[in-house]
N, C-alpha and C positions, 0 to 999 in steps of 0.2 A: 613778765615778760623774761622771759626761760634763756636773758643772754645768752650765759658762761655757759650753762648746757647745751644749749643747741653750737656752740662754737669748737668746743672739746665734741661733746658727744658724735654728733652730728657732720664735723668737718674734720677734725683731725683723726678717727677713730674708723671713718669711712676711709678716709684715705690710707688706713693702717691696713684695713681689711681688704682692699683690691689686692695685696701679695697673699692672704691665708688661702690659697685655692692648692692642694697638692692631688690632683688625680689625672694621670693619662698626659701629662705635660709634652709638645712638640718644640722645637726649635730649629730654626732656620735663619740663613743669614744668605748676603751677596758670596761671600767668600766661603771656601770646604770648610766645614767644620772639626777643629781638632779635637782628636779624642783621645785621653791615658786610657786604657782599661785595669793599668793598675792601681789610678786613684780616684778613678772613674768621673773624672774631670771633663768635660767638655766647654769648648768655646768657639765663640760664635762672634765674627766680627764683621763689621758692614751691613747697618741696616738689619739690625740682627732682631730677629722675635719670640719670643717665648708666649706660648698659649698655653694656660691652664684653668678649663672649660671655662668659665666666662669672664678671666682674666685676661691680658692682653698685655705684653714687656714690650717696650722698643727702646732701643739704646744702641750705641756706638759697636759698646763692646758687653754681652753679657756672659758671662760660665754658671754653667750649672754642674753643679756634683751630683751626681747619682747615688754613689754611697752616702753622703751627710745629707743628700736634699738640702743644699742651701743653693741660694742663687743669689749673684751680686750683677748690678748692671750698670756700667760706669755710662758718664758722656751723655748730655741731649734724652736722658730719661723719660720714658712716657709709658704711667701705668693706666689703663683704662679698664673700668668694671662696674656696670650695673647704673650709668649715669656719672660715676664720679672720674675725674680725671686729674690724675696727680703728675708735674713735672719736679724731675730734681736732676741733680749731675752724678750722684749719687742714690742706687734705693741695693741694701740686702735683706737677705730675710735666710731664716734658719726654718724648715719645719722642722725636725726632733724640739727645738725647744720654743717654736712656735712666737718666734725672736726678728724682729726688724729694724731699720735704721734710713733713718731716709734727710740726706746733708740737702743745703743748699734747694728747698722745695717751695715748691707753690701747688697746689689745691683746689680744686673748683666743688665744693656744692649746691646748688645753688637753692635760697638764694646769697651766700656767704662763698669768699673769698679767700686763701689764707695761707701766707707766704714767707716763710720763716729761715732760721738758721741751719735746724734741726729738729729732728721728735724719733725715739724711739723709745723701745718696748715692747710688749705683747699687746694682744688681744682683750686682756682684762687691767693693761697697765700702760701708761702712754706717761712718760717725759717730753717736755719741751721746752724749747730754749728760743729767744728770741724773735718772736714768733710777730703778724700784724695780720690783724682781723677785718675787712672790708663787707661792707654790703651793698648786697647787688655787684657792682664795677667797682676794679681797683684803680677810682677817677681822684684825680688833685680832689675834687670838689667834696668826694665822697668821708664821709665818718671813719675811724678808722679805732680801734682796741691795739692798743699795744702791749707785749708780756715779756718781759726779763726772763723770769722762767716758771716753770712750774710743773705739777703731776696728776693728773688724772686715773682713777682707780674705779674699774664699773662695778656702778651701783652704790659705790659708796661716797667718794666726795672728790673735790677739784680745790686744788690749793693753784695759788697760783703769786707772785708776786711783781716790785718795777709794773703796775699796770698805771696806764697812761691813756686817758679821753681823746684821742686829734679830731677836735670839732672840726674846724677847717682847713685840714691839712697840718700846716706846721705847728697851730696852737696845740699844744698839748697839756693836758690839764690832770695833773697826777690822781691817783685816785687808793684808796686802802687797799694793805694787800687783802687779799681773799681766801677764806679758805668755805670752801660751800658744800654741805652735804645734802647727796637727791634726796628731792621731797621732805627738804626744809626751804624756811622762807627762799623763793625766786626774789632776782633783780627786778623792780618794777616802776618805771620811768615815764611819767606823764609832764609834759613840755608843750605853750602853745604862746601866740603874740598875736595881740591884735586891737580894736580898738573901737569902740561904740561910744554914743552922746550919755550914757548912763554909766559908766564905769573908766570914762577917757581912755587914753593908750595903758595897755596893762598886758604884763609877760605873768604865766601860770603856769606854775611849777610841781608836780610831786613825786617823791622816788624813794625808794627803800636800797636798801645795798648789803647781800648779807655782809659781815663782818669777822665772824663765825661759825662753825656749825650750828650754831644755837642764833643768835642774832641776826636780826635783818635790823638795819636804824636808818633814819634818813629823815626825812620834813617834807610840813608846805609851805611853800616860799612864793609870795604873790607880790606884782606890783601894779597897783593905779593911781593915775594922774590925778583922778579926782578923791581917790578913795583913802589911799594910804598905803599901807604898807601891812598883805597879812601875812604872818607867822607861826608858825605849830613846829613838834615833834613828831615824827609817827616813828613806830616799831613792831615788829614782828618777833616771838620770842618762840621755837618749837622745842621740845621735849629730846633728849639724844633719839629715844625709842619713836621718837615722833608722836607720841598720844596725846601730847598736852599741847596745845597752841592757842600764846595770845599778841591780841592784835591791839594796838592804840593810833587813833587818828585824830589829830587834832588839827584848831588852826584860830587864830585870834588877830584883830584888826582894829583902831582905835578908827574908826570910820567918821574923816571928816567933811564930808560931807551931808547937809543939812536938808536940803530940798529933795532928794531923793530918795533919802532914808525912809521918808513918809510912817507909818504906821502897819503891824502885824495885823494880822488875823481875828485879834477884839478889840482894834481902833483903837491902842494905847500908842504913844510916840516911839517909836525905836531910839532905842540909845545908843551911841556914840560906840562903846567896847561890845563889842560884838563876836562872837564865836559859835565854834562847835566843840565836842569831842563825843567818838565812836568810841567803844572798847568792848573787843567780841573776846568770847573763850569758851574751848571748845576741848575737852580730855574726852578718852579712853581707855577702860581697862585694856590689861594685855587679851581678851579673848573677845573682847567687845563688849560684855555681857552687859556693862554696866558706863552707861554714858552722860556725862555734861554739857550743855549750851546754853552760855550766856549771851545776852546782847544788851549794848547801852547807850543810847546816843540822847546826848545832852545839846540845844543849842537855846542861844540868848535870844532869837526870838525868834517866830515861823517865816522870816524871807529869810534868812542866812544863807541858806543853800539855795535860796533861789537866787540870788543875788551873787554870791561867789560861786557856787559847784552845780552851774545850772544840769546838764548831765544827771549830777546824782538825785537831783530834786525832783527831777523828772520821773525815772528809776522808782523812787518811795518818796510821795509824797509827808508823807506820815510818819515820824521815830519812833520807832518802839526801845523797850527796856524788859526784858523778861530774863528766869534764869528759870532752866529746868533741867530734870535728876530723874534720868531713867535706869531701869534693872530690870534684863530680861532674859528669862529663860525657854526652855523648850514649852514650859505648859502657861507659863504669866506674865504680866509685865506690869510692873509698878511705878508710878511717876512720881514727881512732887514736883509742881509748874507754878512759879508764882510772877505775876506780872507788877509792877509800879509806873506810876504816870511820873515822869520828868519834866515833861514839857507841857506849859498853862494852854495853850491854842488850838488842843484837839479834844477830842470827845474820845473817852475813854474809859474801859475795866480795869479795874483792879482786881487783882487774885492777887487774895496775901493769908495762904497761899492756895492754891486747888491741889488735891492729894487723890488716888487716883488706882486702882489695885483691876487689873482686867485676865481675866481666864482663859486663855485662848480656847477656840473651836476644837471641842475633843469628846470622840466616842465614848456612852456611856457602857462600861464591858462589852457587851457581841450582840446588844440592840438593834444596833444602827441609825440609834438617836445620837446627837451631835449638839451639845452642850456649847454656850460662852456665857458670858456674864460680866460685868464690870458694876463697879462701884467706884462712888467720890462725893468726896468733901469740901465743898469751897468756902473760906468766906472773903466776900469781895465787897467793894462799891464801884457806884460809878459818879464819874465825873463828866457835865459839859457844861460848855461855853458857853453856850447860846449865841450861837452864832449861825443858826440857820440849818436846817434839816432839806435833803430831798427824801419823799415821800413815794416807793419804788411799789409797782404793781405789788397786787397779792402772789403766793406759791399756793400749789395743794396744802392741805392742813395746817401751813401757818395763816396768822393772822397778821397787819402791821402791829409795828408796836408804838407803845403813848410816846406821846411826847419828848417822856421822859423828865427827867429835873435840870434848872440851872443850879450851875455850879458844882459842890460836894456834894453827894448824898452821904447816910450815915452806913456803916456796916451792917451786912446782911450776910446769912451764913444759910448753906444749903446743903442738901444730903442727898443724895442721888443713888441708886441703884437699879439694876437692867438685867435679865434673863432672856437667854430665848435657846426656844430647842425646836432643831429642823431634824428632817429625816428624809430623805432621799429615796425614791422611788422609782425602778426602771420596769419600764411600761412597752406592749409592742409598739410594732412601729419607729422603732427608735426614738418614742415619747421617754419626755423624764419629767417626774412631778415632785415637788421637792414643798411636802408641808412643812407648818411651822408653826412656831405660837411660843408666846414671852409675856414678859408684864416687867413694870417699871413702876416704882416707888419714889417718892421725890418728896421735901419736905422742906420749908425756908421757915428759917426762925431770923428774931429777933440777934443781936447781939448778944443780949442779957441773955439767953435762951428760951424767950416766951415763943411758941408758934405762932407762925403768922397765916401761914395754909401748907398742905398737904394733897399729894392727890395719887389714887395707886389706877394704874393704863393698866390694861388688858390687849393685848394684839392675836388675831388670827389670821393665817392665811396660806397662800399655796402660791409656787410657780411651776408652771406647763409649760416646757417647753419643746421644740426638735427639729436639727438641725439635716443639713442636707450639702451634697455638696458634688461637684461636675467639674471635669477639667476640657479643657479643649486645648485642640493643636492652631499654633497660630506660625505664620511670619513674620514676624515687625524687626526685622535686620537692626534699623536705626533704632530701636529701642534697645534692640537683645535682647525681646523677648521672644520666644517657643512655644512657652505653656502659659495657660490661664487658667486660676481654678477659682469659681465661684463657690462661696462658703455662706449661706441661708439659713438662717434661726428664725422662726414663728416663735413668739411666746406671747404668752395672757398671765398677769400677777393680778392677784387680788389682797389688798391689805385689810381689815377692820380694828379699827383702833376705837376704844370702849373705855368713859367713864366719867361719873358726872359732873353734866354740862353747865355748870354752876363757873361764873367768873373768878380767878382768881384774885383772891382781895390782896397783888402788892405792889408797894409805896413805886417801885421802879421794875422795870423788867432788862435782866442781866444780859441773856441771847434773844437778840431778835435772830428773824430770820434774813438770809442775805442772798439780792435777785439775781440770780444768774439766766440767760437763755435757754439754759439744758437740762433734759429730766431729773427731778430732784431725785432723793433719795425718798426710801417707801421701807426703810425696815425703823420697825421703833428705835433698836439699839442706836443707827445710825444717827437720829434725830436728833440734832442738839441746843433747835431753837425752843428750851422744853416751856418758856415764862408765857410762849406764844402760836402753843400748839392748839388744832380744833381736831376731834372727834370725829369717827365716821367713818368710811368706807370711802376706798381709791382700790382704782381699776387702771391697769395698763395694759395697752396691747400694742407689742413690739415687733418690727419686721427690722433685722441687723443683716446687714451684705456686706461682701466685703471677697473684693479681688485680686487672689497673689499671683504675683507675675515673674519672668525668669526663662535660663535656658531650662532647655528637656527635662534635665536631670536634678536641678535647684531651685525649683520655685518656692523662694520666700521672700520677696519684697513685696512691700504690700503696694498693689499700685491704687486702689480706690476704696473706702470705707462710707456706705450710705448708709445710714440708721434713723425708721420712722419707729418715734414712738406716740401712741394715743392713751391720751389721760381721761381717765373718769372721775368725776368726787362725789361724794353724798355726806351732808355736814349733817347737823343736828336742825342746824338753822333753815337747810333748803328742804329737810326730809324727802328727798329725792336723788335718785343717779344723774349727775349733770356732765354734760362735756365740760372739757379741762381745756385743756390745749394742746395742739400737735406738735412734737418737739420735733427736727430734722436737726443730724449731724452730719454734716459732709468731709471729706478727707481725701481728697486725692493730688496724687503725685505722680505724675506717669513717665516724665524722665525728671534728671537729675537740676533740670535747669527751670524748670514750673513746679506752682507745689498751690495748693487751692483747701483753702479752709473756710465749710462754713457754717454758722449755727442759729435756729430758725423756733422761733415759741411762735406760731400762730394759733387764735381762737378762733377755729369753726364756726361758732353759733354766731359770734357777731362779725366774721371773715374779714377779720382784722391781724393786720401780724404785731403782735405786742413789744416784740424785742426780734433783733438780727445781729446778726456779728459777724462781718466774712471780712478776709484777708487774701493778695493774692504776690505772689510776685514772679515775675518771668525775668531772665536775664540769660544773655548772651557772654559766656568765658568773663572777661574783667572790659570785654566790647560796651555793652551797656547794662542796665538794672533796672527793675520798674517794680512799684511795691504798688498795691493801693488795700484801703483799707476801710470800712465804715462799722460803725457802731451806734445801732440806733431803740435806747427803749423810752415804746409810748411816754409822754408827758414829763421826761427826763432827760434823754440824752439822742441828738443827735445829729453826730459828726462826720465827716470828710477826710481822708488824706490820700493823698500821692508823694510820693517820691522818686525820683528816681537820678539817675547819671548817664553822662554816654563820652564814652571818649571819640573827640575826634580826630583825633593825631595820635602819634606815639608818646606824647608827653602832656597833652593841652586835651582837658574835660570839660563839660559842663555840666552842672548839678540844679537841683530844683527839688523844693518840697512845701507844700502845701496844705493846712488844717483849717475846714470850713466848718462853724458852727453855725445849722441851719436855724435853732432853736432862737439866737438871737441874732444870725442873720449877718456872721460877721466872718473875713476869714481873718483865726486868731492866730494866725501862726505861716508866715510866707515865705523863700528865701530861696534866691537865686543868684547864679555867680557861675563862674568857671573857676578851671585848677590847673595848674602850672608845674612838672614837675621840671628839676632840676638836675639831670646824673643819676635819675634813678633813687634819689636819696632824699631831696628835701624836695617840699608839694606846697606852694602858694595860694593860697583862693579867698578869691576876691568877688564879696558877695553882698546883694542889695535883700538887708529884712524889712518888712513890712508887717506890723502889729496890729491890730485894730483894738484889738478886747483886752490889753495885760497893763493896766496903770504903771505898772515895774520894768516898761520898757520902752521904745523910745518906739513911736509910731512908725518913724521909718529911719533906714541906718545904712550907712554902709562901712561895711569892716572888709579888713585883710586880716590876712593869718598865714602864717608861715609854721610847717607843722616838719618835725624830723620824723622821716620815716619809723615804724616802730620796729624793732630788730623780733 
């Protein structure tokens, strides 16, 4: 929430900007305009109006000096420009020094409303005193921020003193003085109230407030009538040049509940002392050639976020801990990556560490041959808590990974190197041919250096494609479309990977294939699941279609894309080229209010859909919003979701959301209710929640939540 940046930049500066236009001014009034040729002063009285470009100044009296280009407006001053409206008792502007001053002012810059004693300065520096900032409407119930004095410097910093937050109009909460450097940590405040049978009556809050140009301090503070108090500090630190950022987010609670705590993912009883710690580090050199990124999240148990930070849990249900250092030039990339297990409830591959050097694609002399290469060394081990696994369908060139191990494996070492040479060739009729060949060597060692297995893989392949485009003139005024451009590409791709077909003698598989209903990668250099590769031929027929739209002279917006890919696979076990899958990918957005995305994996020989992911959203401004989503993977996932909102009045709305799992035949999540806004500042939600398949939630509960609408 960039609160103070929005307040000052979007409102005060915009209010000042309305005064800064100086080309061809016009001055008029009810009474004759007085003019002094000696001084160049014009005086307009009685409904005086000063017009300059798209700026209009209205006042009881306006003085305009042609020689000094100074404007002074007195009495009931109204300044309007580009949707910004400024009211004041006195406004002055000096075009030569580009300085201004406004006294006893009010300015509207939706959704903000600001009133105060004075602000003055230039377009790059603004000084202000005794101001009050309202969100949406200046009504008594609206929260406001009051600032005694401060200064804003363009693209540099904002300073404010004597800050008070008036949540209920008359009740003021003092806040620390602010020194905020733009681009540094932002103000971030989240708060909610509610009730569930699982937690009881609760109040949740999390905040970060910048206290200096480098530090933003805050915390997590939750109150639960059935659980206790969750508390923990939060902080962000950003270096003066913005190249180093540190973050800390913590929470701890002595959970008083005995029945609801239950067991974790391993079936172990959850202890009373529960908490979470998340640390983030981002750093980069001045030229961004060297970058460092690290994430670490420790959880006391697998359910702590699910219980107390549900939205965060739904976004990322499995925590991660890694550190990566990268050095990049125009010729190569060198990186060091480490991943360590911080929590016991999740299957994990530890890499301690993984070193990699990549030579970026580059032409060899003037031969037209392009070389790219990569080498890596990894020390790793696998942890599996043996809590059960999904076995997803196979992907071309991959076979399902073994069941793995239970517990923590021993360390293994893996050396891997791959090189690819490509040669693009332009053929008649717009055909483009890309020839490619490559090789990959991989060796697996015990920690003591004893070789477990090694493998050489060879690659031969080619891509042949042809693109065509055609334009159409249309008259779709409602969609602002006057021209369509259809780009169509036909392509054939072939890859042949060859090695000894003998099975690898590996105690564990570090990289298994990840399942997606998208056309899989084909190039040997891109294949990461080395432990589960299969040799053979891979052929793909593709037809890509993209439809661009827009005005006649600016066709740039992607209206729709529809791609088809048919794969054929031959492995040593089959001995023949067999049809594998037909992949379809659709993206469709004819207007800003509707969007559709669909991905399908279809097996033609079995005439069966193996996977399908579909999402659609339709909305009408802020009147209503409807979202649909389906996820299907044969034998693993079959879920359907719908959520929507509808505003039946200016301040009253309906909301509904439901998730259905067809494999277990249960509505896993439902929520129905209505919302009521007060003064466009407070929003109350009353809802009924139903859950059929979540042991950590009530089967049915009624909730009441009050939200302070975010700035």
